C-alpha positions in Angstrom: 33.1 26.1 35.7 29.7 27.0 34.3 31.0 26.4 30.8 32.0 22.9 31.6 28.6 22.1 33.1 26.8 23.5 30.1 29.1 21.5 27.7 28.5 18.3 29.6 24.7 18.8 29.6 24.8 19.7 25.9 26.6 16.4 25.1 24.1 14.5 27.2 21.1 15.9 25.4 22.7 15.7 21.9 23.1 11.9 21.9 19.5 11.0 22.7 18.4 13.7 20.1 20.4 11.9 17.4 18.8 8.6 18.4 15.4 10.1 17.9 16.4 11.5 14.5 17.7 8.1 13.5 14.6 6.3 14.7 12.4 8.8 12.7 14.6 8.2 9.6 14.2 4.5 9.9 10.4 4.8 10.3 10.3 7.0 7.2 12.3 4.6 5.2 10.2 1.7 6.3 7.0 3.6 5.4 8.4 4.4 2.0 9.3 0.8 1.4 5.8 -0.3 2.5 4.2 2.1 0.1 6.4 1.0 -2.7 5.6 -2.7 -2.0 1.8 -1.8 -2.0 2.1 0.0 -5.3 3.9 -2.9 -6.9 1.2 -5.3 -5.6 -1.6 -3.1 -7.0 0.2 -2.9 -10.3 0.7 -6.7 -10.4 -3.0 -7.3 -9.6 -4.1 -4.8 -12.3 -1.8 -6.4 -14.8 -3.2 -9.9 -14.0 -6.7 -8.6 -14.4 -5.9 -7.0 -17.7 -4.2 -10.2 -18.9 -7.3 -12.2 -17.9 -9.6 -9.8 -19.7 -7.5 -10.0 -22.9 -7.5 -13.8 -22.7 -11.3 -13.9 -22.2 -11.7 -11.5 -25.1 -9.7 -13.8 -27.4 -12.3 -16.6 -27.0 -15.2 -16.8 -29.5 -17.8 -14.1 -29.0 -20.5 -16.2 -27.1 -18.0 -17.5 -24.6 -16.4 -14.1 -24.1 -19.7 -12.3 -23.6 -20.9 -15.0 -21.1 -17.6 -14.8 -19.2 -17.7 -11.0 -19.0 -21.3 -11.1 -17.9 -20.6 -13.6 -15.1 -17.6 -11.5 -13.9 -19.7 -8.3 -13.9 -22.5 -10.0 -12.0 -20.0 -11.4 -9.5 -18.3 -8.0 -8.9 -21.7 -6.2 -8.6 -23.0 -8.8 -6.1 -19.8 -8.5 -4.0 -20.0 -4.7 -4.0 -23.6 -4.7 -2.7 -22.9 -7.1 0.2 -23.5 -5.6 3.7 -19.8 -6.1 4.6 -18.7 -4.1 1.6 -20.9 -1.1 2.3 -19.4 2.0 3.7 -20.4 3.0 7.2 -23.1 5.7 7.5 
């Protein structure tokens, strides 16, 4: 009689345990897909910026230097804005 009670309790706790494992597996897969998507987006933005730099460099020297200077000033100004500073 005691063996039947233990067996029924074991089955009852096994099913919710499997659901928990399945939920954790789904969360891990979703997190991996999110990280992969973020990596692809970073790669795409980097490639676009590299392509832009190559196109600007293909212009005549005065135009390219002016464009690179404006981009550098813009990036430096944006990085020194109060909203871009790290908290102390």
